[in-house]
C-alpha positions as CSV (number, residue, x, y, z in Angstrom):
1,M,71.6,42.1,36.7
2,L,71.0,40.1,39.9
3,W,71.2,43.4,41.8
4,S,68.6,45.0,39.5
5,A,66.2,42.1,39.9
6,A,66.6,42.2,43.7
7,K,66.0,45.9,43.6
8,A,62.8,45.5,41.6
9,V,61.2,43.3,44.3
10,D,60.1,45.0,47.5
11,P,60.8,42.6,50.4
12,T,58.5,44.6,52.7
13,D,55.5,43.9,50.5
14,P,53.8,40.7,51.7
15,A,51.9,40.2,48.4
16,S,55.1,40.3,46.2
17,P,56.5,36.9,45.2
18,P,59.8,35.8,46.5
19,P,62.8,36.5,44.3
20,V,63.7,33.8,41.8
21,S,67.2,33.0,41.2
22,F,68.8,31.8,37.9
23,D,69.5,28.4,39.5
24,E,65.8,27.9,40.3
25,A,64.7,29.1,36.9
26,A,67.1,26.7,35.3
27,R,65.9,23.9,37.5
28,H,62.2,24.5,36.4
29,A,63.3,24.7,32.8
30,N,65.1,21.4,33.1
31,E,62.1,19.8,34.7
32,A,59.8,21.0,32.0
33,A,62.2,19.8,29.3
34,G,62.4,16.5,31.0
35,W,58.7,16.1,31.3
36,V,58.3,17.0,27.6
37,E,61.1,14.6,26.7
38,Q,59.4,11.9,28.7
39,N,55.9,12.4,27.2
40,W,56.5,13.6,23.7
41,A,56.6,10.0,22.5
42,T,53.3,9.3,24.1
43,W,51.8,12.4,22.6
44,L,53.2,11.6,19.2
45,S,51.9,8.0,19.3
46,T,48.5,9.1,20.5
47,G,48.2,11.7,17.8
48,L,49.3,9.3,15.1
49,R,46.9,6.7,16.4
50,I,44.0,9.2,16.3
51,L,44.9,10.3,12.8
52,L,45.1,6.7,11.7
53,I,41.7,5.9,13.3
54,L,40.1,8.9,11.6
55,A,41.7,8.2,8.2
56,V,40.7,4.5,8.3
57,A,37.1,5.4,9.3
58,V,36.8,8.0,6.5
59,V,38.2,5.7,3.9
60,L,36.2,2.7,5.0
61,R,33.0,4.7,5.1
62,H,33.6,6.0,1.6
63,L,34.4,2.5,0.3
64,V,31.3,1.0,1.9
65,R,29.0,3.7,0.7
66,R,30.4,3.5,-2.8
67,A,30.0,-0.2,-2.9
68,L,26.4,0.1,-1.8
69,T,25.7,2.8,-4.4
70,K,27.2,0.6,-7.2
71,L,25.1,-2.3,-6.0
72,I,21.9,-0.2,-6.1
73,E,22.8,1.1,-9.6
74,R,23.4,-2.4,-10.8
75,M,20.0,-3.5,-9.5
76,N,18.4,-0.6,-11.3
77,R,20.1,-1.4,-14.5
78,S,19.0,-5.0,-14.4
79,A,15.4,-3.9,-13.7
80,Q,15.5,-1.5,-16.7
81,A,16.9,-4.2,-18.9
82,V,14.1,-6.5,-18.0
83,Q,11.6,-3.7,-18.4
84,G,12.6,-3.2,-22.0
85,S,11.9,-6.9,-22.9
86,A,8.6,-8.4,-24.0
87,L,7.7,-9.7,-20.5
88,G,9.0,-6.6,-18.7
89,G,5.6,-5.5,-17.5
90,L,4.9,-9.0,-16.2
91,L,8.1,-9.8,-14.4
92,V,9.1,-6.5,-12.8
93,N,8.1,-2.9,-12.3
94,A,11.1,-0.6,-12.9
95,E,9.8,2.2,-10.8
96,R,8.9,-0.1,-7.9
97,R,12.3,-1.8,-8.2
98,R,14.1,1.5,-8.2
99,Q,12.3,3.0,-5.2
100,R,12.7,-0.3,-3.2
101,S,16.5,-0.5,-4.0
102,E,17.0,3.2,-3.2
103,A,15.2,2.8,0.1
104,I,17.2,-0.2,1.0
105,G,20.4,1.5,-0.1
106,S,19.6,4.6,2.0
107,V,19.1,2.4,5.1
108,L,22.2,0.4,4.6
109,R,24.3,3.5,4.0
110,S,23.0,5.2,7.1
111,V,23.6,2.1,9.2
112,A,27.1,1.7,7.8
113,S,28.0,5.3,8.5
114,F,26.6,5.2,12.0
115,L,28.5,2.0,12.9
116,I,31.8,3.1,11.3
117,L,31.8,6.7,12.7
118,G,30.5,5.6,16.1
119,T,33.2,2.9,16.4
120,A,35.9,5.5,15.4
121,G,34.6,8.0,18.0
122,L,34.8,5.4,20.8
123,M,38.3,4.4,19.7
124,V,39.4,8.1,19.7
125,L,38.0,8.5,23.2
126,G,39.8,5.3,24.3
127,A,43.1,6.7,22.9
128,F,42.7,9.7,25.3
129,N,42.2,7.2,28.2
130,V,38.6,8.3,28.7
131,N,36.5,6.0,30.8
132,L,33.8,4.9,28.4
133,A,31.6,3.1,30.9
134,P,29.7,6.3,32.2
135,L,29.5,7.6,28.7
136,L,27.9,4.4,27.4
137,A,25.5,4.2,30.4
138,S,24.4,7.8,29.7
139,A,24.0,7.1,26.0
140,G,21.8,4.0,26.9
141,V,19.6,6.1,29.2
142,A,19.3,8.8,26.6
143,G,18.4,6.2,24.0
144,V,15.6,4.8,26.2
145,A,14.2,8.3,26.8
146,I,14.3,9.1,23.1
147,G,12.7,5.8,22.3
148,F,9.8,6.4,24.7
149,G,9.3,10.0,23.4
150,A,9.5,9.1,19.7
151,R,8.1,5.6,19.8
152,N,5.6,6.3,17.0
153,L,8.4,7.5,14.8
154,V,10.6,4.5,15.6
155,T,7.6,2.2,15.0
156,D,6.9,3.8,11.6
157,F,10.6,3.6,10.6
158,L,11.0,-0.1,11.6
159,S,7.8,-1.1,10.0
160,G,8.8,0.7,6.8
161,V,12.2,-1.1,6.8
162,F,10.6,-4.5,7.2
163,M,8.0,-3.8,4.6
164,I,10.6,-2.9,2.0
165,L,12.9,-5.8,2.9
166,E,10.1,-8.3,2.7
167,D,8.7,-6.7,-0.5
168,Q,5.2,-6.7,0.8
169,Y,4.1,-4.1,-1.8
170,G,5.7,-1.6,-4.2
171,V,4.9,1.2,-6.6
172,G,2.0,0.3,-9.0
173,D,0.5,-2.3,-6.7
174,S,-3.2,-2.1,-5.7
175,V,-3.4,-2.7,-2.0
176,D,-5.9,-2.6,0.8
177,A,-4.2,-1.2,3.9
178,G,-7.2,-1.2,6.2
179,V,-7.3,2.5,6.9
180,A,-7.1,3.3,3.1
181,S,-7.0,1.4,-0.2
182,G,-5.7,2.3,-3.7
183,E,-2.7,2.2,-5.9
184,V,0.8,2.7,-4.4
185,I,2.5,5.7,-5.8
186,E,5.4,6.0,-3.3
187,V,6.9,3.8,-0.6
188,G,9.0,5.5,2.1
189,L,10.6,4.5,5.4
190,R,7.9,6.3,7.4
191,V,5.0,7.0,5.1
192,T,3.3,5.2,2.2
193,K,1.4,7.2,-0.4
194,L,-1.8,5.7,-2.0
195,R,-3.9,7.1,-4.7
196,G,-7.6,6.2,-4.2
197,D,-10.3,5.4,-6.7
198,N,-11.4,9.0,-6.9
199,G,-7.9,10.4,-7.4
200,E,-7.3,11.3,-3.7
201,I,-3.9,10.7,-2.2
202,W,-3.7,9.0,1.1
203,Y,-0.6,9.4,3.4
204,V,-0.5,6.3,5.5
205,R,2.0,5.9,8.3
206,N,3.7,2.5,8.1
207,G,3.3,1.9,11.8
208,E,-0.5,2.2,11.4
209,I,-0.7,-0.6,8.9
210,K,-1.7,-3.7,10.8
211,R,-2.6,-5.8,7.8
212,I,-2.0,-5.4,4.1
213,G,-3.8,-7.0,1.2
214,N,-1.9,-6.9,-2.1
215,L,-4.2,-7.2,-5.1
216,S,-1.3,-7.2,-7.6
217,Q,0.8,-10.1,-6.6
218,G,0.6,-13.6,-8.1
219,W,-2.6,-13.6,-10.2
220,S,-6.1,-12.3,-10.2
221,T,-9.5,-13.7,-11.0
222,A,-12.1,-12.3,-13.3
223,T,-15.6,-13.4,-12.4
224,V,-18.7,-12.6,-14.5
225,D,-22.3,-13.5,-13.5
226,V,-24.8,-13.8,-16.3
227,T,-28.5,-13.8,-15.5
228,V,-30.8,-15.4,-18.2
229,H,-34.4,-16.3,-18.5
230,P,-35.3,-19.7,-16.9
231,G,-36.7,-21.0,-20.1
232,E,-33.4,-20.9,-21.9
233,D,-31.5,-24.1,-22.8
234,L,-28.5,-24.4,-20.4
235,D,-26.4,-26.3,-22.9
236,T,-26.9,-23.6,-25.5
237,V,-26.0,-20.9,-23.0
238,R,-22.9,-22.8,-22.0
239,E,-21.7,-23.2,-25.6
240,V,-22.3,-19.5,-26.4
241,I,-20.4,-18.3,-23.3
242,A,-17.5,-20.8,-24.0
243,E,-17.3,-19.6,-27.6
244,A,-17.2,-15.9,-26.4
245,G,-14.4,-16.7,-23.9
246,E,-12.4,-18.6,-26.5
247,N,-12.6,-15.7,-29.0
248,L,-11.4,-13.4,-26.2
249,S,-8.4,-15.6,-25.4
250,R,-7.4,-15.5,-29.1
251,T,-7.6,-11.7,-29.4
252,E,-4.8,-9.3,-28.6
253,P,-4.0,-7.9,-26.1
254,W,-6.4,-10.0,-24.1
255,N,-4.4,-13.2,-24.8
256,E,-1.6,-11.8,-22.7
257,A,-3.9,-10.7,-19.9
258,L,-5.5,-14.1,-19.6
259,W,-3.5,-16.8,-17.8
260,G,-6.0,-19.5,-18.3
261,P,-9.1,-20.5,-20.3
262,V,-12.5,-18.9,-19.6
263,E,-14.4,-21.5,-17.6
264,V,-18.2,-21.8,-17.1
265,L,-18.5,-22.8,-13.5
266,G,-22.2,-23.5,-13.6
267,L,-25.4,-22.2,-12.0
268,T,-25.1,-20.2,-8.8
269,E,-28.7,-19.2,-8.4
270,V,-32.0,-20.6,-9.8
271,L,-35.2,-18.5,-9.2
272,L,-38.7,-18.6,-10.7
273,D,-37.9,-15.7,-13.1
274,S,-34.2,-16.0,-13.6
275,M,-31.1,-18.2,-13.7
276,T,-27.5,-17.0,-12.8
277,I,-24.5,-18.6,-14.5
278,R,-21.0,-17.8,-13.2
279,T,-18.0,-17.6,-15.5
280,S,-14.4,-17.3,-14.2
281,A,-10.9,-16.9,-15.7
282,K,-7.4,-16.4,-14.2
283,T,-5.7,-13.2,-15.3
284,M,-2.6,-11.2,-14.9
285,P,-2.3,-9.2,-11.7
286,G,-4.3,-6.0,-11.9
287,K,-6.1,-6.9,-15.1
288,S,-9.2,-8.6,-13.7
289,L,-11.5,-5.6,-14.0
290,S,-10.6,-4.9,-17.6
291,V,-11.0,-8.6,-18.5
292,E,-14.4,-8.7,-16.8
293,R,-15.7,-5.7,-18.7
294,E,-14.5,-7.1,-22.1
295,L,-15.9,-10.5,-21.3
296,R,-19.4,-9.0,-20.4
297,W,-19.3,-7.1,-23.7
298,R,-18.6,-10.2,-25.7
299,I,-21.1,-12.4,-23.9
300,K,-23.9,-9.8,-24.4
301,R,-23.2,-9.6,-28.1
302,A,-23.1,-13.4,-28.4
303,F,-26.4,-13.7,-26.6
304,D,-28.0,-11.1,-28.8
305,K,-26.8,-13.0,-31.9
306,A,-28.0,-16.3,-30.5
307,G,-31.4,-14.9,-29.4
308,I,-30.8,-15.7,-25.7
309,R,-32.9,-13.6,-23.4
310,I,-31.3,-11.8,-20.5
311,V,-33.4,-11.0,-17.5
312,G,-34.0,-7.2,-17.3
313,G,-34.0,-6.7,-21.0
314,L,-36.8,-5.8,-23.5
315,P,-40.0,-7.7,-23.1
316,V,-40.3,-10.6,-25.5
317,T,-42.9,-10.2,-28.3
318,V,-45.4,-13.1,-28.6
319,T,-45.7,-14.2,-32.2
320,D,-48.4,-16.9,-31.8
321,D,-51.5,-16.4,-34.1
322,A,-54.0,-17.7,-31.6
323,P,-57.6,-16.4,-32.0
324,A,-58.8,-13.7,-29.7
325,D,-61.2,-14.5,-26.9
326,P,-64.7,-13.1,-27.8
327,T,-65.6,-12.6,-24.2
328,A,-62.6,-10.5,-23.4
329,A,-64.5,-7.3,-24.3
330,M,-67.7,-8.2,-22.4
331,S,-68.4,-6.7,-19.0
332,A,-69.6,-8.7,-16.0
333,P,-73.4,-9.0,-15.6
334,S,-75.0,-6.6,-13.3
335,A,-77.2,-7.6,-10.3
336,F,-79.8,-5.0,-11.4
337,A,-80.5,-6.9,-14.7
338,N,-82.5,-9.6,-12.8
339,T,-85.8,-8.1,-11.6
340,S,-86.1,-10.7,-8.8
341,S,-82.8,-10.0,-7.3
342,P,-82.8,-8.3,-3.8
343,Q,-81.0,-5.3,-5.3
344,S,-83.7,-4.8,-8.0
345,V,-86.5,-5.2,-5.4
346,A,-84.9,-2.7,-3.1
347,A,-84.5,-0.2,-5.9
348,T,-88.2,-0.6,-7.2
349,P,-90.4,2.3,-6.0
350,L,-93.5,1.5,-3.9
351,T,-96.9,1.8,-5.6
352,P,-99.6,4.0,-3.8
353,P,-103.0,2.4,-2.6
354,T,-105.9,2.7,-5.1
355,G,-109.0,2.7,-2.7
356,P,-110.4,5.6,-0.6
357,P,-108.6,6.3,2.6
358,N,-109.8,4.7,5.9
359,L,-111.0,7.5,8.2
360,S,-112.7,5.4,10.8
361,K,-109.9,5.8,13.2
């Protein structure tokens, strides 16, 4: 067999490899077996370490996401339970609470997944003895470049996160965002949807909102200005307005919308032909306009019943039976009635001379 192997190799060919003996082949095999024997433990430990890292990362990510999901579901259930009570509409808005909790849960799940999987990836690279310093430096440079390129997107996202965490507004709130105003119908991490007074929908980027005015938090104020004739008795007007406000506070459903008594603040303007009296009441958030309309309605009916005149209404009929002035239908005297007046003299025709004409000249 050695002879056949030597016969197959042409020693005169410079490109042909030198003949390999069985001893040399055995030596190479022994070296390979020794190298494998020396490193198989390292390979096995590295593989097991990588599998362990991946398994722990996957399990930890699943547990964290499940815990966050359970927490969000519990928050939604508590909101629905409060919504079904008598004060549900006053204490919490279920849709607002649901969207806010889902947005916060989405952010927390994304952050948890990024941290867990990113840490697991770095640990796997470290198990392969990869130098992480250049990789981290490159990732930092790439992050800075992406941040400059998509700074508006990053600004919108961060602004949305802080708005949701701080609960600046939610679904159902009436807000003034500067660039647009209306009722909030959806709150997202990048865009907030508002429905305007005419039904239009505004898509406002969260990064463009520099100031926000929430008209639905805390309490609202219903203010009604009543303009009456200056001849009306102020004490009577105050009593009529107070009685109308008291009747409103005892009537359902206005007794729940009112958070305080209807107060007559006093005169805000006094003119020659009118007086303006201001009335105010503290109401539930978002109910001020409806309370103002109902209060105006009741005050107008109470004024009509009490005979109080409102400026701008029908003219008042005079019922006095005073005798008529007899000179009211007489015209002014004319200057031509007096014959000695300059107007009469100028209008009188000249009389011709009666004697013969003088022809001496």
